[in-house]
VMD Tcl script that draws the C-alpha trace (Angstrom):
set ca {
  {0.00 0.00 0.00}
  {1.14 3.52 -0.78}
  {0.78 6.78 1.13}
  {-2.45 8.73 1.05}
  {-2.55 11.49 -1.60}
  {-5.37 14.03 -1.78}
  {-7.26 14.03 -5.04}
  {-7.74 17.82 -5.12}
  {-5.41 20.38 -6.66}
  {-4.94 22.23 -3.38}
  {-1.45 22.80 -2.10}
  {-0.40 22.02 1.42}
  {0.11 24.97 3.78}
  {3.88 24.45 3.79}
  {4.00 24.59 -0.02}
  {2.12 27.87 -0.33}
  {3.84 31.21 -0.89}
  {2.26 34.43 0.30}
  {2.86 37.92 -1.04}
  {1.41 41.38 -0.50}
  {1.05 44.17 -3.04}
  {1.14 47.84 -2.10}
  {-1.69 50.03 -3.31}
  {-0.58 53.61 -3.85}
  {-3.30 56.20 -3.31}
  {-3.46 59.97 -3.27}
  {-3.02 61.82 0.01}
  {-6.22 62.45 1.95}
  {-7.65 65.98 1.74}
  {-7.28 67.04 5.37}
  {-9.35 70.20 4.85}
  {-12.37 68.15 3.68}
  {-11.90 65.58 6.44}
  {-11.77 68.30 9.11}
  {-14.88 69.95 7.68}
  {-16.81 66.67 7.72}
  {-15.69 65.96 11.30}
  {-16.87 69.40 12.42}
  {-20.23 68.97 10.67}
  {-20.78 65.54 12.25}
  {-19.85 66.87 15.68}
  {-22.27 69.79 15.37}
  {-25.01 67.48 14.12}
  {-24.48 65.06 17.03}
  {-24.46 67.95 19.49}
  {-27.78 69.17 18.09}
  {-29.35 65.72 18.41}
  {-28.17 65.22 21.99}
  {-29.31 68.74 22.94}
  {-32.78 68.06 21.49}
  {-33.03 64.75 23.38}
  {-32.01 66.47 26.63}
  {-34.54 69.28 26.12}
  {-37.31 66.74 25.47}
  {-36.73 65.08 28.86}
  {-36.42 68.33 30.87}
  {-39.35 70.07 32.47}
  {-40.08 73.35 30.64}
  {-38.93 76.49 32.47}
  {-42.41 78.00 32.21}
  {-43.97 75.08 34.10}
  {-44.76 75.87 37.74}
  {-45.90 73.34 40.27}
  {-47.90 75.39 42.78}
  {-48.32 72.44 45.15}
  {-44.71 72.40 46.39}
  {-43.37 74.33 49.35}
  {-39.68 73.88 48.56}
  {-37.67 77.03 47.81}
  {-37.53 77.76 44.11}
  {-34.29 77.49 42.22}
  {-33.52 79.27 39.01}
  {-30.52 78.46 36.82}
  {-29.10 76.11 39.46}
  {-28.78 78.83 42.16}
  {-30.65 78.11 45.37}
  {-32.86 80.84 46.85}
  {-31.61 82.29 50.15}
  {-33.20 80.80 53.23}
  {-34.98 83.18 55.59}
  {-34.74 82.45 59.30}
}
mol new
graphics top color blue
foreach p $ca { graphics top sphere $p radius 0.5 }
foreach p [lrange $ca 0 end-1] q [lrange $ca 1 end] { graphics top cylinder $p $q radius 0.2 }
display resetview
């Protein structure tokens, strides 16, 4: 009996040779890339600001049932003793 031989035309891993070809491309246009990055950042900021505003209570809303001191713009009202 002889040794086993595959019946396909595939080469063994040891018999393969690998090579890589370089692809030369033009330089990236940094001005256009920077402009796109700025536009995307502004767009994302607008979306996140709109989402935040949608979850906040409007400034014109007043809840007359509370007795806590009112705060405006994050500054607490002075307490009177």
